[in-house]
A tleap script that builds the chain and sets N, CA, C and O, in Angstrom:
source leaprc.protein.ff14SB
mol = sequence {
  NMET ALA THR LEU VAL ILE ARG HIE GLY VAL
  ALA ASN TYR ASP SER TRP ARG THR THR TYR
  ASP ASP ALA GLU THR LEU ARG THR LYS HIE
  GLY CYS THR GLN ASP ARG VAL LEU ARG ASP
  PRO ASN ASP ASP GLU LEU LEU VAL VAL HIE
  GLU PHE PRO ASP LEU ASP ALA ALA ARG ALA
  PHE ALA ASP ASP PRO GLU LEU ALA GLN ALA
  MET GLN THR ALA GLY VAL THR GLY PRO PRO
  ARG ILE GLU PHE TYR THR ASP CALA
}
set mol.1.N position { 1.267 -1.394 0.114 }
set mol.1.CA position { 0.147 -0.242 0.420 }
set mol.1.C position { 1.229 1.277 -0.252 }
set mol.1.O position { 2.448 1.250 -0.079 }
set mol.2.N position { 0.683 2.242 -0.839 }
set mol.2.CA position { 1.306 3.525 -0.858 }
set mol.2.C position { 0.596 4.766 -0.975 }
set mol.2.O position { -0.193 4.726 -1.919 }
set mol.3.N position { 0.593 5.836 -0.363 }
set mol.3.CA position { -0.329 7.036 -0.298 }
set mol.3.C position { 0.309 7.958 -0.353 }
set mol.3.O position { 1.260 8.184 0.396 }
set mol.4.N position { -0.251 8.985 -1.635 }
set mol.4.CA position { -0.063 9.817 -2.383 }
set mol.4.C position { -0.347 11.581 -1.456 }
set mol.4.O position { -1.396 12.216 -1.343 }
set mol.5.N position { 0.563 11.796 -1.123 }
set mol.5.CA position { -0.118 13.238 -0.730 }
set mol.5.C position { 0.327 14.409 -1.013 }
set mol.5.O position { 1.503 14.683 -0.774 }
set mol.6.N position { -0.321 15.099 -1.438 }
set mol.6.CA position { -0.497 16.510 -2.766 }
set mol.6.C position { -0.701 17.896 -1.517 }
set mol.6.O position { -1.728 18.120 -0.876 }
set mol.7.N position { 0.202 18.432 -1.470 }
set mol.7.CA position { -1.070 19.825 -0.783 }
set mol.7.C position { -0.677 20.980 -2.158 }
set mol.7.O position { 0.098 20.576 -3.025 }
set mol.8.N position { -1.174 22.178 -2.246 }
set mol.8.CA position { -1.263 23.119 -2.937 }
set mol.8.C position { -2.323 24.177 -3.268 }
set mol.8.O position { -3.461 23.735 -3.108 }
set mol.9.N position { -2.281 25.180 -3.595 }
set mol.9.CA position { -3.183 26.269 -3.392 }
set mol.9.C position { -4.027 26.680 -4.685 }
set mol.9.O position { -3.462 26.617 -5.777 }
set mol.10.N position { -5.005 26.986 -4.628 }
set mol.10.CA position { -6.024 26.675 -5.473 }
set mol.10.C position { -6.759 28.067 -5.502 }
set mol.10.O position { -6.988 28.654 -4.445 }
set mol.11.N position { -7.130 28.594 -6.732 }
set mol.11.CA position { -7.080 29.706 -7.204 }
set mol.11.C position { -9.145 30.187 -6.827 }
set mol.11.O position { -9.734 31.239 -6.579 }
set mol.12.N position { -9.482 29.024 -6.958 }
set mol.12.CA position { -11.273 28.754 -6.910 }
set mol.12.C position { -11.248 27.373 -6.199 }
set mol.12.O position { -10.445 26.485 -6.483 }
set mol.13.N position { -12.236 27.281 -5.220 }
set mol.13.CA position { -12.118 25.920 -4.679 }
set mol.13.C position { -12.903 25.469 -5.922 }
set mol.13.O position { -12.380 24.766 -6.787 }
set mol.14.N position { -14.208 25.908 -5.985 }
set mol.14.CA position { -15.247 25.586 -6.732 }
set mol.14.C position { -15.148 24.777 -8.124 }
set mol.14.O position { -15.546 23.685 -8.529 }
set mol.15.N position { -14.244 26.114 -8.775 }
set mol.15.CA position { -13.760 25.254 -10.095 }
set mol.15.C position { -12.636 24.026 -10.305 }
set mol.15.O position { -12.391 23.343 -11.299 }
set mol.16.N position { -11.912 24.026 -8.634 }
set mol.16.CA position { -11.023 22.858 -8.499 }
set mol.16.C position { -11.983 21.816 -8.900 }
set mol.16.O position { -12.064 21.230 -9.979 }
set mol.17.N position { -12.755 21.684 -7.743 }
set mol.17.CA position { -13.161 20.761 -7.333 }
set mol.17.C position { -14.178 20.477 -8.274 }
set mol.17.O position { -14.956 19.658 -7.785 }
set mol.18.N position { -14.486 20.802 -9.382 }
set mol.18.CA position { -15.280 20.598 -10.866 }
set mol.18.C position { -14.034 19.760 -11.457 }
set mol.18.O position { -14.170 18.572 -11.747 }
set mol.19.N position { -13.325 20.157 -11.551 }
set mol.19.CA position { -11.964 19.799 -12.377 }
set mol.19.C position { -11.471 18.251 -11.880 }
set mol.19.O position { -11.275 17.311 -12.651 }
set mol.20.N position { -11.277 18.209 -10.028 }
set mol.20.CA position { -11.106 17.067 -9.473 }
set mol.20.C position { -12.072 16.172 -9.734 }
set mol.20.O position { -11.871 15.271 -10.548 }
set mol.21.N position { -13.167 16.295 -9.121 }
set mol.21.CA position { -14.133 15.637 -9.648 }
set mol.21.C position { -14.429 14.847 -11.495 }
set mol.21.O position { -15.460 14.276 -11.851 }
set mol.22.N position { -13.706 14.981 -11.986 }
set mol.22.CA position { -13.811 14.834 -13.643 }
set mol.22.C position { -12.613 13.950 -13.768 }
set mol.22.O position { -12.574 13.161 -14.712 }
set mol.23.N position { -11.899 13.991 -13.142 }
set mol.23.CA position { -10.407 12.861 -13.182 }
set mol.23.C position { -10.432 11.990 -12.363 }
set mol.23.O position { -9.532 11.556 -11.644 }
set mol.24.N position { -11.913 11.597 -12.497 }
set mol.24.CA position { -12.328 10.560 -11.763 }
set mol.24.C position { -11.522 8.983 -12.825 }
set mol.24.O position { -11.534 7.814 -12.439 }
set mol.25.N position { -11.148 9.303 -13.645 }
set mol.25.CA position { -11.047 8.427 -14.800 }
set mol.25.C position { -9.702 7.650 -15.065 }
set mol.25.O position { -9.516 6.456 -15.300 }
set mol.26.N position { -8.697 8.855 -14.936 }
set mol.26.CA position { -7.066 9.275 -13.968 }
set mol.26.C position { -6.954 8.635 -12.741 }
set mol.26.O position { -5.944 8.047 -12.354 }
set mol.27.N position { -7.535 8.700 -12.402 }
set mol.27.CA position { -7.095 7.980 -10.546 }
set mol.27.C position { -7.834 6.627 -10.272 }
set mol.27.O position { -7.561 5.996 -9.251 }
set mol.28.N position { -8.576 6.263 -10.983 }
set mol.28.CA position { -8.885 4.713 -11.523 }
set mol.28.C position { -7.931 4.155 -12.464 }
set mol.28.O position { -7.534 2.991 -12.512 }
set mol.29.N position { -7.541 5.359 -13.377 }
set mol.29.CA position { -5.779 4.408 -14.545 }
set mol.29.C position { -5.393 3.280 -13.965 }
set mol.29.O position { -5.254 2.061 -14.069 }
set mol.30.N position { -5.194 4.945 -12.811 }
set mol.30.CA position { -3.754 3.984 -11.856 }
set mol.30.C position { -3.737 3.345 -10.898 }
set mol.30.O position { -2.643 2.939 -10.505 }
set mol.31.N position { -4.934 3.018 -10.167 }
set mol.31.CA position { -5.258 2.131 -9.022 }
set mol.31.C position { -5.534 2.860 -7.961 }
set mol.31.O position { -5.903 2.248 -6.958 }
set mol.32.N position { -5.448 4.070 -7.917 }
set mol.32.CA position { -6.785 4.657 -6.773 }
set mol.32.C position { -7.518 3.845 -6.380 }
set mol.32.O position { -8.387 3.300 -7.060 }
set mol.33.N position { -7.227 3.590 -4.956 }
set mol.33.CA position { -8.389 2.455 -4.188 }
set mol.33.C position { -9.494 4.032 -3.149 }
set mol.33.O position { -10.694 4.081 -2.876 }
set mol.34.N position { -8.469 4.943 -2.892 }
set mol.34.CA position { -9.274 5.864 -2.049 }
set mol.34.C position { -8.940 7.030 -2.062 }
set mol.34.O position { -7.750 6.916 -1.769 }
set mol.35.N position { -9.130 8.146 -2.196 }
set mol.35.CA position { -9.164 9.968 -1.678 }
set mol.35.C position { -9.853 10.134 -1.001 }
set mol.35.O position { -10.879 9.509 -0.733 }
set mol.36.N position { -9.171 11.541 -0.338 }
set mol.36.CA position { -9.674 12.286 0.504 }
set mol.36.C position { -8.826 14.008 0.219 }
set mol.36.O position { -7.654 14.380 0.155 }
set mol.37.N position { -10.058 14.626 0.121 }
set mol.37.CA position { -9.829 16.002 -0.332 }
set mol.37.C position { -9.677 16.966 1.357 }
set mol.37.O position { -10.576 16.866 2.191 }
set mol.38.N position { -8.790 17.583 1.537 }
set mol.38.CA position { -9.033 18.563 3.250 }
set mol.38.C position { -8.574 19.545 2.865 }
set mol.38.O position { -7.440 19.777 2.447 }
set mol.39.N position { -9.787 20.437 3.037 }
set mol.39.CA position { -9.204 22.056 2.578 }
set mol.39.C position { -8.854 23.135 3.910 }
set mol.39.O position { -9.832 23.074 4.656 }
set mol.40.N position { -8.078 23.856 4.335 }
set mol.40.CA position { -7.551 24.613 5.035 }
set mol.40.C position { -8.631 25.607 5.134 }
set mol.40.O position { -8.620 26.493 4.280 }
set mol.41.N position { -9.634 25.623 6.091 }
set mol.41.CA position { -10.685 26.352 6.946 }
set mol.41.C position { -10.564 28.137 6.419 }
set mol.41.O position { -11.548 28.862 6.269 }
set mol.42.N position { -8.657 28.701 6.139 }
set mol.42.CA position { -9.233 30.282 6.260 }
set mol.42.C position { -8.221 30.994 4.776 }
set mol.42.O position { -7.814 32.109 4.446 }
set mol.43.N position { -8.164 29.706 4.265 }
set mol.43.CA position { -7.608 30.429 2.451 }
set mol.43.C position { -8.106 29.248 1.759 }
set mol.43.O position { -8.826 28.582 2.503 }
set mol.44.N position { -7.926 28.592 0.191 }
set mol.44.CA position { -7.880 27.642 -0.604 }
set mol.44.C position { -7.234 26.947 -0.056 }
set mol.44.O position { -7.949 25.981 0.212 }
set mol.45.N position { -5.854 26.724 0.480 }
set mol.45.CA position { -4.819 25.549 1.026 }
set mol.45.C position { -5.782 24.355 0.646 }
set mol.45.O position { -6.957 24.528 0.969 }
set mol.46.N position { -5.419 22.996 -0.086 }
set mol.46.CA position { -5.503 22.007 -0.044 }
set mol.46.C position { -4.855 20.840 0.481 }
set mol.46.O position { -3.625 20.804 0.509 }
set mol.47.N position { -5.415 20.063 0.821 }
set mol.47.CA position { -4.305 18.734 1.243 }
set mol.47.C position { -5.294 17.710 0.830 }
set mol.47.O position { -6.451 17.545 1.218 }
set mol.48.N position { -4.232 16.724 -0.486 }
set mol.48.CA position { -5.515 15.334 -1.226 }
set mol.48.C position { -4.489 14.338 -0.847 }
set mol.48.O position { -3.276 14.457 -0.674 }
set mol.49.N position { -5.238 13.388 -0.768 }
set mol.49.CA position { -4.926 12.504 -0.209 }
set mol.49.C position { -4.492 11.098 -1.132 }
set mol.49.O position { -3.262 11.146 -1.088 }
set mol.50.N position { -4.735 10.296 -1.665 }
set mol.50.CA position { -4.253 9.404 -2.294 }
set mol.50.C position { -4.228 7.671 -1.911 }
set mol.50.O position { -3.017 7.689 -2.133 }
set mol.51.N position { -4.369 6.879 -1.708 }
set mol.51.CA position { -4.240 5.371 -1.527 }
set mol.51.C position { -4.209 4.659 -3.072 }
set mol.51.O position { -4.860 4.892 -4.091 }
set mol.52.N position { -3.374 3.894 -2.822 }
set mol.52.CA position { -2.633 2.892 -4.307 }
set mol.52.C position { -2.030 1.939 -3.597 }
set mol.52.O position { -1.344 2.038 -2.579 }
set mol.53.N position { -2.422 0.778 -4.375 }
set mol.53.CA position { -2.211 -0.587 -4.256 }
set mol.53.C position { -0.193 -0.873 -4.131 }
set mol.53.O position { 0.340 -1.859 -3.622 }
set mol.54.N position { 0.541 0.357 -4.782 }
set mol.54.CA position { 1.654 0.364 -4.145 }
set mol.54.C position { 2.367 1.849 -4.249 }
set mol.54.O position { 1.925 2.996 -4.201 }
set mol.55.N position { 3.703 1.270 -4.417 }
set mol.55.CA position { 4.237 3.130 -4.530 }
set mol.55.C position { 4.822 2.829 -6.385 }
set mol.55.O position { 5.803 3.569 -6.446 }
set mol.56.N position { 4.741 2.442 -7.178 }
set mol.56.CA position { 4.701 2.487 -8.409 }
set mol.56.C position { 3.747 3.426 -9.064 }
set mol.56.O position { 4.052 4.548 -9.470 }
set mol.57.N position { 2.206 2.710 -9.154 }
set mol.57.CA position { 1.732 2.993 -9.059 }
set mol.57.C position { 0.984 4.712 -8.852 }
set mol.57.O position { 0.368 5.360 -9.698 }
set mol.58.N position { 1.308 5.075 -7.471 }
set mol.58.CA position { 1.290 6.049 -6.925 }
set mol.58.C position { 2.279 6.813 -7.957 }
set mol.58.O position { 1.876 7.565 -8.845 }
set mol.59.N position { 3.758 6.474 -7.678 }
set mol.59.CA position { 4.413 7.425 -9.026 }
set mol.59.C position { 4.169 7.486 -10.340 }
set mol.59.O position { 4.623 8.375 -11.061 }
set mol.60.N position { 3.440 6.551 -10.730 }
set mol.60.CA position { 2.682 6.526 -12.263 }
set mol.60.C position { 1.735 7.797 -11.787 }
set mol.60.O position { 2.282 8.829 -12.176 }
set mol.61.N position { 0.733 8.030 -11.212 }
set mol.61.CA position { -0.494 8.901 -11.271 }
set mol.61.C position { 0.591 10.200 -10.902 }
set mol.61.O position { 0.512 11.252 -11.536 }
set mol.62.N position { 1.347 10.055 -10.088 }
set mol.62.CA position { 2.157 11.653 -9.721 }
set mol.62.C position { 2.532 12.664 -11.334 }
set mol.62.O position { 2.324 13.793 -11.780 }
set mol.63.N position { 3.472 10.831 -11.915 }
set mol.63.CA position { 4.170 11.653 -13.125 }
set mol.63.C position { 3.285 11.286 -14.351 }
set mol.63.O position { 3.934 10.623 -15.160 }
set mol.64.N position { 2.501 11.425 -14.585 }
set mol.64.CA position { 1.134 11.401 -15.971 }
set mol.64.C position { 1.219 12.962 -15.794 }
set mol.64.O position { 1.070 13.811 -14.915 }
set mol.65.N position { 1.492 12.877 -16.914 }
set mol.65.CA position { 1.056 14.005 -17.746 }
set mol.65.C position { -0.277 15.087 -17.763 }
set mol.65.O position { -0.344 16.308 -17.624 }
set mol.66.N position { -1.038 14.297 -17.941 }
set mol.66.CA position { -2.889 14.135 -17.732 }
set mol.66.C position { -2.835 14.619 -16.226 }
set mol.66.O position { -3.960 15.099 -16.082 }
set mol.67.N position { -2.109 14.782 -14.910 }
set mol.67.CA position { -2.472 15.232 -13.760 }
set mol.67.C position { -1.593 16.882 -13.834 }
set mol.67.O position { -2.004 17.980 -13.458 }
set mol.68.N position { -0.720 16.633 -14.251 }
set mol.68.CA position { -0.139 18.157 -14.707 }
set mol.68.C position { -1.051 19.047 -15.278 }
set mol.68.O position { -1.264 20.164 -14.807 }
set mol.69.N position { -1.863 18.382 -16.757 }
set mol.69.CA position { -2.647 19.256 -17.222 }
set mol.69.C position { -3.687 19.848 -16.013 }
set mol.69.O position { -3.806 21.040 -15.732 }
set mol.70.N position { -4.368 18.784 -15.404 }
set mol.70.CA position { -5.249 18.933 -14.487 }
set mol.70.C position { -5.295 19.643 -13.173 }
set mol.70.O position { -6.145 20.137 -12.432 }
set mol.71.N position { -4.195 19.497 -13.210 }
set mol.71.CA position { -3.766 20.749 -12.713 }
set mol.71.C position { -3.765 21.954 -12.558 }
set mol.71.O position { -4.365 22.699 -11.784 }
set mol.72.N position { -2.764 22.165 -13.660 }
set mol.72.CA position { -3.268 23.965 -14.617 }
set mol.72.C position { -4.357 23.961 -14.918 }
set mol.72.O position { -4.667 25.072 -14.488 }
set mol.73.N position { -5.653 23.386 -15.539 }
set mol.73.CA position { -6.591 23.273 -15.406 }
set mol.73.C position { -7.636 23.491 -14.731 }
set mol.73.O position { -8.668 23.940 -15.230 }
set mol.74.N position { -7.433 23.079 -13.018 }
set mol.74.CA position { -8.245 23.032 -12.328 }
set mol.74.C position { -7.858 24.269 -11.531 }
set mol.74.O position { -8.441 24.480 -10.467 }
set mol.75.N position { -6.628 25.360 -12.102 }
set mol.75.CA position { -6.025 26.556 -11.046 }
set mol.75.C position { -5.821 26.161 -10.264 }
set mol.75.O position { -6.660 25.991 -9.380 }
set mol.76.N position { -4.413 25.752 -10.157 }
set mol.76.CA position { -3.825 25.164 -8.440 }
set mol.76.C position { -2.450 26.970 -8.749 }
set mol.76.O position { -2.141 27.971 -9.396 }
set mol.77.N position { -2.270 26.257 -7.868 }
set mol.77.CA position { -1.358 28.218 -7.685 }
set mol.77.C position { 0.042 27.373 -7.234 }
set mol.77.O position { 0.114 26.625 -6.259 }
set mol.78.N position { 1.049 27.655 -8.109 }
set mol.78.CA position { 2.236 27.786 -7.533 }
set mol.78.C position { 2.390 26.125 -7.316 }
set mol.78.O position { 1.520 25.254 -7.347 }
set mol.79.N position { 4.366 25.993 -6.998 }
set mol.79.CA position { 4.051 23.957 -7.750 }
set mol.79.C position { 3.544 23.677 -6.383 }
set mol.79.O position { 3.730 24.181 -5.276 }
set mol.80.N position { 2.622 22.395 -6.997 }
set mol.80.CA position { 2.190 21.555 -5.595 }
set mol.80.C position { 3.553 20.756 -4.936 }
set mol.80.O position { 4.579 20.372 -5.497 }
set mol.81.N position { 3.134 20.672 -3.540 }
set mol.81.CA position { 4.296 19.729 -2.900 }
set mol.81.C position { 3.997 18.051 -2.866 }
set mol.81.O position { 2.852 17.919 -2.434 }
set mol.82.N position { 4.302 17.375 -3.015 }
set mol.82.CA position { 4.148 16.339 -3.449 }
set mol.82.C position { 4.957 15.211 -2.562 }
set mol.82.O position { 6.168 15.261 -2.347 }
set mol.83.N position { 3.757 13.827 -1.918 }
set mol.83.CA position { 4.333 13.404 -1.430 }
set mol.83.C position { 4.275 11.830 -1.628 }
set mol.83.O position { 3.272 11.431 -2.220 }
set mol.84.N position { 5.511 10.550 -1.087 }
set mol.84.CA position { 5.472 9.491 -1.202 }
set mol.84.C position { 5.227 8.831 0.440 }
set mol.84.O position { 5.885 9.320 1.358 }
set mol.85.N position { 4.417 7.901 0.667 }
set mol.85.CA position { 4.163 7.457 1.896 }
set mol.85.C position { 4.176 5.506 1.314 }
set mol.85.O position { 4.180 5.267 0.107 }
set mol.86.N position { 4.182 4.347 2.343 }
set mol.86.CA position { 4.599 3.401 2.467 }
set mol.86.C position { 4.148 3.278 3.924 }
set mol.86.O position { 4.440 4.059 4.829 }
set mol.87.N position { 3.157 1.833 4.042 }
set mol.87.CA position { 3.144 0.777 5.388 }
set mol.87.C position { 4.272 1.051 6.406 }
set mol.87.O position { 5.278 1.044 5.697 }
set mol.88.N position { 4.617 1.261 7.533 }
set mol.88.CA position { 5.893 0.652 8.126 }
set mol.88.C position { 5.723 -0.478 8.940 }
set mol.88.O position { 6.700 -1.023 9.452 }
savepdb mol mol.pdb
quit
């Protein structure tokens, strides 16, 4: 099991959420088994958590050009912080 954590700001949460929801097929393509979106209550800073069967699948998702395009379309502000974790 591998967990991919992405933290980034967005220009407009509602616009971002629409694009995020539309990217469900991209997450499924890479084997994402669970996802969760957390939002800072003071601004549009998001913490997005995805679960994958293994680290290779998580990295393939993070490296997919479609993800970069979706982030751009969604209005992500600044470079995202991307981290990988595995079960200890």
